[in-house]
C-alpha positions in Angstrom: -15.6 -161.1 56.8 -15.4 -157.1 57.0 -13.5 -155.1 60.0 -15.3 -152.6 62.0 -13.5 -149.3 62.1 -14.0 -147.9 66.0 -15.7 -144.7 65.4 -14.5 -141.0 66.4 -16.4 -139.4 68.8 -16.1 -136.1 67.2 -15.7 -135.2 63.2 -11.9 -132.9 63.1 -13.2 -129.7 63.1 -12.2 -126.5 60.3 -11.5 -129.5 57.6 -13.4 -127.5 55.6 -12.2 -124.3 56.1 -15.2 -123.9 59.1 -16.3 -125.0 62.3 -19.2 -127.2 63.0 -22.0 -125.9 64.2 -25.3 -128.2 66.1 -28.2 -128.7 65.0 -31.3 -130.7 64.5 -32.9 -133.2 62.5 -35.3 -135.6 62.6 -35.5 -139.0 61.2 -37.6 -141.6 60.4 -35.8 -144.7 62.5 -35.3 -146.9 58.9 -33.2 -143.5 57.7 -31.4 -143.4 60.9 -29.8 -147.2 61.7 -29.0 -147.0 57.6 -27.4 -143.4 58.5 -25.6 -145.7 61.3 -24.8 -148.3 59.3 -22.8 -146.3 57.3 -21.0 -144.8 59.9 -19.5 -147.3 61.6 -19.1 -149.5 57.9 -16.8 -145.8 57.2 -15.9 -145.7 60.5 -16.5 -141.5 60.4 -19.4 -140.1 62.7 -23.2 -139.6 61.6 -22.6 -135.6 60.6 -19.5 -136.9 58.9 -21.7 -139.0 56.7 -24.0 -136.5 56.2 -21.1 -133.6 55.2 -20.0 -136.0 52.9 -23.7 -137.2 51.4 -24.2 -132.9 50.9 -20.8 -131.7 50.0 -20.7 -135.1 46.9 -23.7 -134.8 45.6 -27.1 -135.8 48.0 -28.7 -133.1 47.3 -29.1 -133.5 43.8 -29.8 -136.7 44.5 -32.8 -135.8 47.0 -34.2 -133.4 44.1 -34.6 -136.1 41.7 -35.8 -138.9 44.2 -39.1 -136.3 44.9 -39.3 -136.6 41.8 -39.7 -139.8 40.5 -42.0 -140.2 43.7 -44.3 -137.6 42.3 -44.5 -138.9 39.2 -45.1 -142.2 40.7 -48.3 -140.7 43.2 -49.3 -139.3 39.3 
């Protein structure tokens, strides 16, 4: 049994030495639901999950995923 933590309404400002700005992105429903699930599990905002992914090497993983997808299509 896991205990769910309430997500904060807003991530801490200036936590990274800069103020967050509002941006709009588009996701598939599947990706959006997965992002919600992870944010809920971690007790943070969706924005914070994306911040951690990008700062923690997520761009490198995305590049590897694209390479794998391209090689499978060939």
